[in-house]
C-alpha positions as CSV (number, residue, x, y, z in Angstrom):
1,M,260.6,135.9,48.0
2,T,261.8,137.6,44.8
3,R,264.5,136.2,42.5
4,T,266.8,139.0,43.7
5,D,266.8,137.4,47.1
6,S,268.1,134.0,45.8
7,P,271.8,134.8,46.1
8,A,271.3,136.0,49.7
9,L,269.3,132.8,50.5
10,A,272.0,130.6,49.0
11,A,274.7,132.4,50.9
12,A,272.8,132.0,54.2
13,L,272.4,128.3,53.5
14,R,276.1,127.9,52.7
15,T,277.1,129.6,55.9
16,S,275.1,127.2,58.0
17,L,275.6,123.9,56.1
18,P,278.6,121.7,55.4
19,D,280.8,122.4,52.4
20,G,279.3,121.1,49.2
21,A,275.8,120.7,50.6
22,V,274.3,123.7,48.7
23,L,274.0,123.7,45.0
24,T,272.9,126.6,42.8
25,E,274.3,125.6,39.4
26,D,273.2,122.7,37.2
27,V,270.2,122.0,39.5
28,E,267.7,121.1,36.7
29,R,267.7,117.4,37.6
30,Y,266.5,118.3,41.0
31,A,263.7,120.5,39.7
32,H,261.2,117.7,39.0
33,D,260.4,114.0,39.6
34,D,259.5,111.4,37.0
35,A,256.0,112.7,36.2
36,E,255.7,113.7,32.5
37,W,254.2,117.1,31.8
38,A,253.8,118.2,35.4
39,D,254.8,121.9,35.8
40,H,258.1,122.8,37.4
41,A,260.6,125.6,37.7
42,T,264.3,125.9,38.5
43,P,264.8,126.2,42.3
44,A,266.9,128.9,43.9
45,A,269.0,126.2,45.6
46,V,269.3,122.5,46.3
47,V,270.4,121.3,49.7
48,L,271.9,117.8,49.9
49,A,271.3,117.0,53.6
50,T,273.2,114.4,55.5
51,S,271.9,114.9,59.0
52,L,268.9,116.1,61.0
53,D,270.8,119.3,61.8
54,D,271.1,120.0,58.0
55,V,267.3,119.6,57.6
56,V,266.6,121.8,60.6
57,A,268.9,124.5,59.4
58,T,267.5,124.4,55.8
59,V,263.9,124.7,56.9
60,R,264.7,127.6,59.4
61,I,266.7,129.6,56.9
62,A,264.2,129.0,54.1
63,G,261.5,130.3,56.5
64,E,263.5,133.5,57.2
65,Y,263.6,134.2,53.5
66,G,260.0,133.1,52.8
67,A,261.2,130.5,50.4
68,P,259.2,127.3,49.8
69,V,260.8,124.0,50.7
70,V,260.3,121.0,48.5
71,P,261.4,117.7,50.1
72,R,262.8,115.2,47.7
73,G,264.0,111.6,47.8
74,A,265.2,109.8,44.7
75,G,262.9,111.7,42.4
76,T,261.1,108.6,41.2
77,G,257.6,110.0,41.9
78,L,255.0,109.9,39.1
79,S,252.7,112.7,40.1
80,G,254.9,115.8,40.3
81,G,254.9,115.8,44.1
82,A,258.7,116.7,44.2
83,N,258.5,119.4,41.5
84,A,260.1,122.7,42.4
85,M,258.7,126.2,42.0
86,A,260.6,129.4,41.3
87,G,262.5,130.6,44.3
88,A,262.2,127.3,46.2
89,V,264.8,125.3,48.1
90,V,264.8,121.6,47.1
91,L,265.7,119.7,50.2
92,S,267.2,116.3,49.1
93,L,267.5,113.5,51.6
94,E,269.0,111.1,49.2
95,R,272.3,111.1,51.1
96,M,270.7,110.2,54.4
97,T,271.1,106.4,54.0
98,R,271.8,105.0,57.4
99,I,270.0,102.0,58.8
100,V,270.2,103.2,62.3
101,E,268.8,100.1,64.1
102,V,267.3,96.7,63.5
103,N,265.6,95.2,66.6
104,A,265.0,91.6,65.8
105,A,263.3,90.8,69.1
106,E,260.7,93.6,68.7
107,R,260.7,93.4,64.9
108,Y,261.3,96.9,63.9
109,A,263.9,99.0,62.1
110,V,264.9,102.7,62.3
111,V,266.1,104.0,58.9
112,E,266.9,107.4,57.5
113,A,264.7,108.7,54.7
114,G,267.2,108.2,51.9
115,V,267.5,104.4,52.4
116,L,266.4,102.6,49.3
117,N,263.5,100.2,49.7
118,D,265.5,97.2,48.3
119,D,268.5,98.0,50.5
120,L,266.3,97.9,53.6
121,R,264.8,94.6,52.5
122,R,268.2,93.0,51.9
123,H,269.6,94.3,55.2
124,V,266.7,93.1,57.4
125,A,266.7,89.7,55.7
126,Q,270.1,89.1,57.3
127,H,268.3,89.3,60.6
128,G,265.5,86.9,59.5
129,L,263.1,89.7,58.9
130,W,261.0,91.1,56.0
131,Y,259.8,94.5,55.0
132,P,256.8,93.8,52.7
133,P,255.9,97.0,50.8
134,D,257.5,96.5,47.4
135,P,256.7,99.2,44.8
136,A,257.9,98.4,41.3
137,S,260.5,101.1,41.8
138,Q,261.8,99.3,44.9
139,A,265.4,99.2,43.6
140,I,265.6,103.0,43.1
141,S,262.9,104.6,45.4
142,T,263.6,105.7,49.0
143,I,261.8,104.9,52.2
144,G,261.1,108.7,52.7
145,G,259.5,108.9,49.3
146,N,257.5,105.7,49.9
147,V,256.2,107.3,53.2
148,A,255.4,110.6,51.4
149,T,253.0,108.9,49.0
150,N,252.0,105.8,51.1
151,A,253.5,103.6,48.4
152,G,252.1,100.1,47.8
153,G,253.5,97.5,45.6
154,L,253.0,94.1,44.2
155,C,252.3,92.3,47.4
156,C,250.2,95.0,49.1
157,V,247.0,93.2,48.1
158,K,247.7,90.8,51.0
159,Y,250.3,92.5,53.1
160,G,249.3,96.1,53.0
161,V,250.9,99.4,52.1
162,T,253.5,101.6,53.6
163,R,251.2,103.1,56.3
164,D,250.6,99.6,57.7
165,Y,254.3,99.4,58.6
166,V,255.1,102.9,59.9
167,L,255.3,102.9,63.7
168,G,256.9,106.3,64.1
169,M,259.2,108.9,62.6
170,T,261.2,112.0,63.2
171,V,259.8,115.0,61.4
172,V,261.1,118.6,61.0
173,L,258.1,120.9,61.1
174,A,257.7,124.2,59.2
175,D,259.2,126.3,62.0
176,G,262.3,124.1,62.2
177,S,261.2,122.3,65.3
178,V,261.7,118.6,65.6
179,A,258.9,116.2,66.4
180,R,259.4,112.5,67.2
181,L,256.1,110.7,66.5
182,G,254.8,107.3,67.2
183,R,256.2,104.4,69.1
184,T,258.2,101.1,69.0
185,T,255.6,99.0,70.8
186,A,253.3,96.6,69.0
187,K,250.3,98.7,70.3
188,G,249.7,102.3,71.3
189,V,246.9,104.8,71.0
190,T,248.2,107.8,73.0
191,G,246.9,111.0,71.4
192,Y,246.0,111.5,67.8
193,D,247.6,109.3,65.1
194,L,250.0,112.0,63.9
195,T,252.3,109.4,62.4
196,G,249.4,108.1,60.2
197,L,248.6,111.8,59.3
198,M,252.2,112.3,58.0
199,V,252.2,109.2,55.8
200,G,250.9,110.1,52.4
201,S,251.1,113.9,53.1
202,E,253.6,114.4,50.3
203,G,255.9,116.7,52.3
204,T,253.2,119.3,52.9
205,L,253.1,118.9,56.7
206,G,256.7,118.2,57.6
207,V,260.0,116.8,56.4
208,V,260.4,113.1,57.3
209,V,264.0,112.5,58.4
210,D,263.9,109.0,59.7
211,V,261.2,106.3,60.0
212,T,260.6,103.4,62.4
213,L,259.2,100.5,60.5
214,K,257.4,97.4,61.6
215,L,258.9,94.1,60.2
216,R,257.6,90.6,59.7
217,P,259.4,87.3,60.1
218,L,261.1,86.3,56.8
219,G,260.2,82.6,56.9
220,G,257.0,80.6,56.8
221,R,256.0,81.4,53.2
222,E,256.3,79.2,50.2
223,D,255.9,81.2,46.9
224,R,253.9,79.6,44.1
225,A,253.3,81.6,40.9
226,I,250.3,81.1,38.6
227,V,250.6,82.5,35.1
228,G,247.8,82.9,32.6
229,W,247.7,84.3,29.1
230,F,244.4,85.8,28.0
231,P,243.0,86.7,24.6
232,S,241.6,90.0,25.8
233,L,241.9,92.5,28.6
234,A,238.3,91.9,29.5
235,D,238.9,88.2,30.0
236,A,241.8,88.9,32.3
237,G,239.7,91.3,34.2
238,N,237.0,88.7,34.6
239,A,239.6,86.3,36.1
240,V,240.6,89.0,38.6
241,A,236.9,89.5,39.6
242,A,236.4,85.8,40.0
243,V,239.4,85.3,42.3
244,S,238.2,88.3,44.4
245,A,234.6,87.1,44.5
246,A,235.8,83.7,45.8
247,G,237.4,85.4,48.8
248,I,241.0,84.5,47.8
249,V,243.6,86.9,48.9
250,P,246.7,86.2,46.8
251,A,250.2,87.5,47.8
252,A,250.2,89.3,44.4
253,L,247.9,89.5,41.4
254,E,249.3,91.6,38.6
255,L,248.1,92.4,35.1
256,I,250.2,93.3,32.1
257,D,248.7,94.0,28.7
258,S,250.1,93.2,25.2
259,T,251.6,96.7,24.7
260,C,253.7,96.4,27.8
261,L,254.6,92.8,27.1
262,R,255.8,93.6,23.6
263,A,257.9,96.5,25.0
264,V,259.5,94.3,27.6
265,A,260.0,91.4,25.1
266,D,261.6,93.7,22.5
267,W,263.9,95.1,25.2
268,Q,264.9,91.8,26.8
269,G,264.8,89.5,23.7
270,W,261.9,87.4,25.0
271,T,259.4,85.5,22.8
272,L,255.6,85.9,23.6
273,P,252.8,83.5,22.9
274,E,250.9,84.2,19.7
275,G,247.7,86.3,20.1
276,A,248.2,87.0,23.9
277,A,246.4,90.3,24.8
278,A,247.2,90.2,28.5
279,L,249.1,88.3,31.1
280,L,248.0,87.7,34.7
281,L,250.6,86.9,37.3
282,A,249.4,85.6,40.6
283,K,251.4,84.5,43.6
284,V,250.2,82.5,46.7
285,D,252.6,82.0,49.6
286,E,250.7,79.7,52.0
287,P,253.0,76.7,52.9
288,G,252.4,73.1,52.2
289,A,249.2,71.5,51.0
290,A,247.2,74.7,51.7
291,G,249.3,76.6,49.2
292,E,249.0,73.8,46.6
293,A,245.3,73.8,46.9
294,L,245.0,77.6,46.7
295,A,247.3,77.6,43.6
296,D,245.0,75.0,42.0
297,R,241.9,77.2,42.7
298,V,243.5,80.3,41.2
299,A,244.6,78.4,38.1
300,A,241.1,77.1,37.7
301,F,239.6,80.6,37.8
302,F,242.1,81.7,35.2
303,E,241.1,78.8,32.9
304,E,237.4,79.4,33.4
305,A,237.8,83.1,32.4
306,G,239.4,82.1,29.1
307,G,243.1,81.9,30.1
308,T,245.4,79.9,27.9
309,Q,248.7,78.3,28.8
310,V,247.9,78.6,32.4
311,E,251.0,77.4,34.2
312,R,252.5,77.3,37.6
313,A,256.1,77.9,38.9
314,F,257.5,76.9,42.2
315,E,261.2,77.6,42.1
316,A,262.1,80.9,43.6
317,D,264.3,81.9,40.6
318,E,261.5,81.1,38.2
319,V,258.9,83.0,40.2
320,D,261.2,86.1,40.3
321,R,261.8,85.9,36.6
322,L,258.1,85.9,35.8
323,F,257.5,88.9,38.0
324,L,260.4,90.7,36.5
325,A,258.2,91.3,33.5
326,R,255.9,93.4,35.7
327,R,258.7,95.4,37.2
328,L,260.3,96.1,33.8
329,A,257.1,97.3,32.2
330,Y,257.4,101.0,33.0
331,P,261.0,101.5,32.0
332,A,260.4,99.4,28.9
333,L,257.6,101.7,27.8
334,E,259.7,104.8,28.6
335,R,262.0,103.7,25.8
336,L,259.2,104.3,23.4
337,G,258.5,107.9,24.4
338,P,257.2,110.1,27.3
339,V,254.7,108.2,29.4
340,L,251.8,109.9,31.2
341,T,251.1,107.5,34.1
342,E,247.7,107.0,35.7
343,D,247.1,105.6,39.2
344,V,243.4,105.1,39.5
345,C,241.9,102.5,41.9
346,V,238.4,101.0,41.5
347,P,236.5,98.4,43.5
348,R,237.9,94.9,42.6
349,G,234.6,93.8,41.0
350,A,234.8,96.9,38.7
351,V,238.2,96.0,37.2
352,P,236.8,94.4,34.0
353,E,234.5,97.3,33.3
354,M,237.3,99.9,34.0
355,L,239.6,98.1,31.6
356,S,236.9,98.1,28.9
357,R,236.4,101.8,29.4
358,I,240.2,102.5,29.2
359,E,240.3,100.6,25.9
360,R,237.4,102.7,24.6
361,I,239.0,105.9,25.7
362,A,242.2,104.9,23.8
363,R,240.3,104.3,20.6
364,E,238.2,107.5,20.8
365,A,241.2,109.7,21.8
366,D,243.4,108.1,19.3
367,V,246.3,107.4,21.7
368,V,248.3,104.4,22.8
369,I,247.4,103.3,26.3
370,A,249.3,100.4,27.8
371,N,247.9,98.8,31.0
372,I,249.7,97.4,34.0
373,A,247.8,96.9,37.3
374,H,247.9,95.7,40.8
375,A,244.8,93.9,39.8
376,G,244.2,92.2,43.0
377,D,243.3,95.4,44.8
378,G,241.8,97.3,41.8
379,N,244.8,99.7,41.4
380,L,245.2,100.3,37.7
381,H,248.1,102.0,36.0
382,P,247.1,103.0,32.4
383,L,250.2,104.4,30.7
384,I,249.6,106.9,28.0
385,I,252.3,107.2,25.4
386,A,252.8,110.3,23.1
387,P,255.8,110.7,20.8
388,D,258.3,113.4,21.6
389,G,257.5,116.7,20.0
390,D,254.0,115.7,18.9
391,D,251.9,118.4,20.6
392,A,248.6,117.1,19.1
393,A,249.3,113.7,20.5
394,K,250.2,115.2,23.9
395,A,246.9,117.1,23.9
396,R,245.0,113.9,23.1
397,A,246.9,112.1,25.9
398,K,245.9,114.7,28.4
399,T,242.2,114.4,27.3
400,A,242.4,110.6,27.8
401,F,244.1,111.1,31.2
402,D,241.2,113.2,32.4
403,R,238.6,110.9,31.0
404,I,240.1,107.9,32.8
405,V,239.9,109.8,36.1
406,D,236.3,110.6,35.4
407,E,235.4,107.0,34.5
408,C,237.2,105.8,37.6
409,R,235.2,108.0,39.9
410,A,231.9,107.0,38.1
411,L,232.7,103.4,39.1
412,G,233.1,104.3,42.7
413,G,236.9,104.6,42.6
414,T,239.6,107.1,43.7
415,V,241.9,109.1,41.6
416,T,245.2,107.9,43.1
417,G,245.9,104.5,44.8
418,E,249.6,104.9,45.6
419,H,251.4,107.6,43.6
420,G,249.9,110.6,45.4
421,V,248.0,113.6,44.2
422,G,251.1,115.7,43.6
423,L,250.3,118.2,40.8
424,L,248.9,115.9,38.1
425,K,245.9,114.7,40.2
426,L,244.8,118.1,41.7
427,P,241.7,118.4,39.4
428,G,240.6,114.8,40.2
429,A,241.1,115.4,43.9
430,A,239.0,118.5,43.7
431,A,236.2,116.5,42.2
432,E,236.6,113.6,44.7
433,L,236.9,115.6,48.0
434,S,233.9,117.3,49.3
435,P,234.0,121.0,50.5
436,A,233.9,119.9,54.1
437,V,236.8,117.5,53.6
438,L,238.8,120.1,51.7
439,A,238.2,122.5,54.6
440,M,239.6,119.9,57.0
441,H,242.7,119.5,54.8
442,R,243.2,123.3,54.8
443,A,242.8,123.6,58.6
444,I,245.4,120.9,59.2
445,K,247.8,122.5,56.7
446,D,247.3,126.0,58.2
447,A,247.9,124.6,61.8
448,L,251.2,122.9,60.9
449,D,252.4,125.2,58.2
450,P,250.7,128.6,58.6
451,R,252.9,130.3,56.0
452,G,252.3,127.6,53.4
453,L,256.0,127.0,52.7
454,L,256.2,123.2,52.8
455,N,255.8,121.8,49.3
456,P,253.0,124.3,48.5
457,G,250.3,123.5,46.0
458,K,250.7,119.7,46.3
459,A,248.6,116.8,47.8
460,F,245.2,118.6,47.8
461,P,243.6,121.4,45.8
462,A,243.3,124.9,47.1
463,A,239.8,126.0,48.1
464,G,237.7,127.0,45.1
């Protein structure tokens, strides 16, 4: 499609969609997600869908005009997966916020793609149920976006990621047809696992309109937090490796380095212990004496690895307050300047070595790298900060970003644990995926989207 076709495309969309659903002015905020420095362009139009019919009409009309369709939730992604290209239609599902059904007996919920993660969790809690995946952006990210990237979260080390809870979904395919995938039963293996294929596909195979999610009982857990301050990142990494080697699976095990801690403390007015280079936050949730014993073991591993001021918290409000520091780390750092966010995942035993390599890269590239991590499953989020307007610092940050990806792969890791490939990780994915695997990706894409109009250029690199 050429730019001269854009008015005709917008007019066709307005004819078929409700009043106010199509935007063509002031659409820049819909042109990109929260990934710093990922390429984007101004879209031809933005559609604010409120129904399945809106999504079907948008996809069909965009196809008639040969326009790419970029599905979008809340725009909280960190890889450029929702970034627009020139002439594209950004299809926002942020207004599709209905919780359609909660079946307490069968423990599932059906929700539209624009439902916020936190809103779902609060709603099902009223039914005595729990939805475990809890990305740090849970208050502002949508279920549709979580499905698109197979989001994890703080408790995924024990309770799994989004894919583990998706039973089915309604998807609009590239030709505008509607597919209802999956099931509501506890088990089912009829046909290929097309539901699992859609999870993590970043909108490149279909537009997810609603999702059927498995739930767990809310009760039966007793949260206990274990907090340890460490004189170095390496010491904190050794504690993580020791907990893993002992076969302990905590409900959460999070790492925050001193750069993040100072940013949060300055923002919130907190006071930090002198000389603390890293904080480890662990949570165990086994009830009764078993939970007490497990908390004691984790605390002992923290102390043996050099942790100081190792403490425990039992009250729910205190546990939540401690973990608030982890959830606030990213927005606190954003106050300091643009943040280039990594999302590498290494074997748990390689966490200490990967942290050491990140520190070395920061020194050699002369950049500030803050570290937060879902340390319990080896998912590290080095956050590279470059001042606004400093092109030299930006170039050094990009060099550090690429080196971190290379070091991750050298340690047997993967280039993205939960943020998705998007645009930022295409070079790393090209190095990680073999030619045979890339050919499989292309075959699937061509089968479901032969014209390549659904979020083109995302999720996996083009051949060659």
